[in-house]
N, C-alpha and C positions, 0 to 999 in steps of 0.2 A: 471540580471533579474531572472535567473534560481534559484539562491540562495534565493532571496526574495520569489519566488513562493514556494520553498521547505519549507522555514520557515513558511509561511502562512499555508501550509498543515499540518505541525507538530502542529501548534497552534490549528487548528480546531480539530485534532484528540485528542490532550490533553484536550481540552474543552469538547469534547464528553465524554471522560472517567471521567473527574472531575465532570461533571454534574451527573454522576451515582455514585458518592461517592468513586471512585477508586483512589488510589495513582498513580501519574505519575512522572517518573524520566527522566531527560534529560541529555545527555552527555555534558560535557564542551568541546568545540571544535568540530571538525568534523573528528575524526580519526578512528572511528570504523564503522562497518556495521549496527550498531543498532542506530536508531534515538531516540526511546523512550522505556522505560521499564514501564510496567503497572502491578501493584500488584492488583489482584482481591480480592474478599471478602474471598476467601479460602486461601489467602496468597501465591498463585501461581504467579510467575513472568512470564510475556509475553514479549518477545523481538520483537520489531516492527520496520520495515523499512517502512517509509512513502514515497509515491510517489505522488506528486501533478502534474497532467499531463493534457495537452491540448488534445482535441479531434482531430482525424484524419478525413479526408473527409470520408463520409459514416457513421459518428456518432459512431466511435469506439475509445476506449482508449486502447493503447498498452503498456503493462508493459514489459520492457526488463529484463529478468532474469540474463543476463550477463551484467556486468558493465565494461566500459572502460574509459580511460582518457588520459591525456597527458603523454608523454614519454613512450608509450607502455603499460601503466597500463591496466590490464585486470583482471576481477574477475567474478566468477560464484557463485551466492548465493547458500547456502546449508542449510539443516536442523540444522547443528551445529551452524549456524550464527544467524538465526532469526526464529521466530514462525509464524509471520504474515507479509504479504505485505498489507499495508493499502493504498488504492488508493483513492485519492481525485480528483474529476472532477473539474478542475480549473475554468470552466465556471459556474457551478451551486453550487459548494462547497459540493456536495453530497459525501458521504464516503462509500467505499466498503471494506470489510474485507476478504482478500483472504488467506486461510491457505497455508503455505509454501509448504506442500506436494502437494497440488493441482496445485499450480503455477509451481512447478518443473516438473510435469508430462508433461508440454509443452516444455521442454528443453530450448528454446531460448526466446520465447515471449508468453505472456498471454494476450489475448484480451477480453475486455468487451464491449458490445454494449449497447448504451443508449436506442435504439429502436430495436424491433425484425427485423431480416433480411428479406429483400424482398424475396418473393417466398417461405417463410417458412423454409429456410435452418436452421439447428440446429446451435445455437450459445449460448455463455454465456452472459446473461443479467446482467448489472450492478445492477439492482434491486434485483437480486437473492443473492447478497452479502452485501446488506445494513443492514441486521438485526445485531444488536450489539451482538457479540458472548460471551462477558465476563460477569461474574456475581460476 
């Protein structure tokens, strides 16, 4: 089910870019850390890692900066790998564009809340990252 969710997220992001007249490229297979490459109108290429994620209790989406898998596979994303984490809320299909530098400042996990935190605690809101950043 996770692969289907990931594919759906990639398609949503590709559609958002295509609707704006940008070229979108997809890797054949699933062997790199890049899910999509988008060429903007200035001919700049943007390397994108798409994460289609479910909400945790409390209304937050948590993006893991470190990746792990079977047989002890572990990986920590870097600026040399990607330019953007693009987070898709699996429940609403909303899309948030997180610059890699900002995500990496959190070391392990980057959280986005769908609603402001109770009590007014500072937090990152999903809506603050929904503006399409490429031109």
